[in-house]
N, C-alpha and C positions, 0 to 999 in steps of 0.2 A: 735139666740145667741146674747146676749147683755152683755157687760162687767159688767154692774151694777148688773147683776144677780149672778155673781160669785166673789164677793169682797174678799172672803177668799182665793182665788187661786192666787198664784204668777206666774211669768213667768216660773219658773222651773217646777211647777205643770202642767201648760198647755202644755209646750213642752214635758213633760213626757207622757201626753196623746197622743200627736201627735206621739211620738216615738213608743209607744205601738201599735198604729193602723198601723203605717208604718211597724213595725216589723212583725205583723200578715200578712199583705199583701205580703211582700217580702218573708216571710217564705212559704206562700202558693204557690207563684210562683215557688219557688225552689222545693217544694214538687211535683209540677206538672212536673218539669223537671226531677226529680229523678224517677217519675212514668213512664215517657216515656222511660227512660233509663233502666227500669226493676228493679230498686233498691227498689221500693215499689210495693208490690203485692196486689192483691185483688181490692177492691173498694177504691176510694179516693174522699172524699167530702170536698171541700175547702170552706172557709169562706169569700171569696172576696165580699165586698160590705156591710158586716154586722159588721164590726169591731167596729163601734161606740157603739153598744149594749154591747159587752163584756167589752170594756174599761170603758164605762160610768157606767155600773151596778156594775161590780166586784170591782171597785175602791171605792165603798161606803161600802163594807163589812169589818168586822173585821177578823183578821186571824183565829179566832176559829169558824166563821160561815161556813156553809156547802154549797157546790155547787154540783149539779147533773145535767147531761146534756144529749144531744143526740149524734148521731154519727158524726155530723159536729162540732167536739169538739176542734180542734186545737187552734182556736182563744181564746176560754175561758181558755184553759189550759195555754197559754202564758200570758194572762192577769192576771191570778191568781198568776203567778210567777214561773211556770215551766220553766226550761232553754230550749233554742233552741236546745242544744245538746241532752238532754234526750228525747225531743219530736221527733226530727228527727231520732234518733236511734230507737225509738219505732216504728215509721212508717216503718223503714227498717227491723224490726224484730230482732234487735240486743240485746244482753244481757245487754247493758248499757242503754237501754230505761227505761222509767218511770215504765213500767209494765214488765220489764226484757225481752222484746221481745215477750211476749205471748199475748199481747192485740192487738197491731197494731193500725191503724189509728182510729178505732171506739171505742177503749177501753182504753183511756188515764186515768191514775189514780194516785193519790198521797195522801196517808194518812197523810203525814206531812203537806200538804196544805189544808186538809179537802176537797180536790177535789175528790168526790166520784164516779167518772167515767163517761165516755160516754157510751151510750147504743145503740145497734144496733136494738133492738126491738122498733118499733115506739110506743111511749106512755108508754113504760114500766118503764121509769124513774120517771113518776109522782107518782106511788104508792110507789116507793122507797123513794122519797122525803117526802111523807106523813109519812112513817115509821121513817125516820130520825127525822122529826119534832115531832112525838109522843115520840121518845126517849128523845129529848131535854125537852119536856114538863114533861115527867115522872121523869127526873132527877132534875127538878126545875131550869134549867139553862135559860139563856136569849139569846141564839144564834138564828139566823134565818137560814132557809134553802132556798136557791135560786135554782129554778128548771127551766131550759131552755128547750123549745121544739118548734117545728114548727107548722104552722097552719094545716099541714097534720095530726098531732096527735089529733086534736080536734075531729075528727070523730071516734076515737078509744074509746072503752068502758072504758079503764083505765082512760081516761081523766075525765069522769063523776064520776067514782068510787072514784078517788082521791080527786076531788073537793068536792064531797058530804061528805066524811069522814072528810076532813080537816075542813069543815064548821061545821059539827056536833060537832067535838071535839075541835074546836077553836085552830087549830094548827098553830105554828109560821112558816108558809111556804109561799113563794112568787112564784106563778106560772107565769112564764114569757114566753109569746108566741112571737116568732120571726116570724111575719106575712110577709113572703116573697112572698105571692100570689100563691105559688105552693106547692102541695104535690107530690113529684117526678115530673112527667110530667103533672099532672092534675091541671087545674086552679081552684083556690079557688072559683071563681065566679060560677063554675059549680058543685062544690061539697059541698059548705057550704052556707046554706040559709042566714046566717047572716054574710057573708064574709066582708061586708063593715061596720059592727058594732060589730065585733067579741067580743069586751070586754063586751058587754051587756049580753053575755051568762052567765056571772057570777052572774047576777041578780037572776037567778033561784036558786042559792045557798045562797042568802043573803050576798054575798061577796063583799068587796070593789073592785072596778074595775077602770082601768085607760087605756087611750090610749096615746101613745107618738110617736113623730117622731124618729124612730130608727136610722136615719142617722145623728142625731144631738147629738154628744157625751155629750155636756153640758146639754141639755134638758133631756137626759136619766139620767144623774148623779143627777140633781136637783130633779127629780121625785123620783128616788130610795132612796135618802137621806130621803125624807118624808115618803116613804112607810116603809123603814127599821125601822125608829123610831117608827112608829105606830105598826108594827107587833111585834117588840121587846118588846113593852110595854104591850102586851097582847091583842091587838085588834082583833086577829085572822088572818086568811089567806087573801091574796090579789091576784088579777089577773091583770096582765099587758099585754097589746098588743102593740108591737112596730112595726110600719109600716117600712118595709125595702125591700130589693131586693137582691137576690144572682146574682152577675154579671156573674157567670159561670152557667153551667147546674147543674142538680141534682148531678151528679158526673162528674169527669173529662172525663169519656167516653161518656157523654151525650152532643150532639151538640146543644140541646135546640132549635131545629127548630120549635117547637110548639109555641114559643113566638113571638108576633107581633113586627115588627121592631120599630114602634113608641113607644111601651112600653119600649123596651130595651133602645132606645135612651133617653127617658125621665129619666129613672132611672140611666143611665150613668151620666147624668147631676146632679144627686143627690148624687154622690159618696161622702161618708163621709170624706174621707181623703183630697182631694183638697178643699172641702167645708170648713173644719176646718182650713186648711192652709191659705185659702183666708181670713177667719175671723181673724186669728192671725195677718196677715199682715195689714188688714184694720184697726184693733184696735191699731196698732203700737206696738204690743207685741213682734213680732219676725221679723227678717230680713232674706233676702235671704241667708246670711252666716250661720245663725242659722240652716236653713233647710238643707243646703248643708252638714254641719257638722253631723247632725243627720242622714241624708240619707246615708252618707258614713259609719258611724258606724254600721248602720243596715245592709248594704250590706256586710260588713266585718263579722258581727256576723252570717249571714246566710251562707256565704261561709264556715266559720269555722264549723258550725253545720253539713253541708253536708259532709265535710271531716271527721268529728268525726263519723258520722253515718257509712260512708263507711269503715272506718278503724277499727271500733269496732268489737269485736268477736261475733260469733253466740252463742246462749245459748248451754250449754253442754247437751247431751242427758239425763243425770241423772236429770237435772233441770226440766224435764217434770213433776216430782212428787213433786216438791217444791211448797209451797204456795197453796196447795189444800187439801181437806179433803180426806184422803185415809188411809186404813190399809194395803196397799200393801208394803212390804219391798222393800227398794231401793238397798240393797246390791246385788252386782253382775250385776247391770245394766251397760252395756258398756258405756264408756265415749264418 
């Protein structure tokens, strides 16, 4: 990160990026606490360590651009502008959640934000992203579709199908791989022959391809500004691989004992949040007091979100038939 690379960003912008990353981290920590208390059911996949990707990439999009993502979706939802309250309520299955308590952790959705969902089927979102991009092209609009997925999805058939169709039809979609070195508990070194040059897989589809330090929020942002402009102008799809690391296991229930200690230690030293904080300090952009104020406001927001989720009502029984395709009458269903 060099100050000269971001002359258009002022102190408020840069501290805004820091706050977003800090909010994602503290929100995830609180979600883990609520999970252990039994207030969040099922699986919980947290975004700790990958915050710079969501913040750096999503902040380059227009409000009318589309995002579609995987089941580790809390960070992207918050970066897109979903409130902490509605995300936490959704995690708890409450009626005030972004998906009215019906989606849970892996299915955050907001049509108002063009955040078209997290998907629990590994790789399934890639074909949906291609379909969204085809709709944009068909309408003659100039939106882009940003599709997040992990390196584990690269071994799925949908990855190749979506990449191939996007290339053939010259679709306005950015396939963004968060390369965190593991697909669940399997190391990418053992499952992907091109794990160390993953972006070059896009060469088979004649697609523009890039690799970026996924733990550097400004590097991600700078690259995505360039790619967005190219894709929006009609250059066709692009493939981005961001090197990163999840600081927790695959899910909160995963102790991640399969990871070597030296690897974990190395990536802990690459944590994007203290890294960015140190840069802001070294460049003379922010002070200790700035960070203390932001950290306190984030802590307060997360506490309020947890209280909001816990105090929110459960969905009514009759709501089971809302927002779905059905010809079953709802009269007489007990509340």
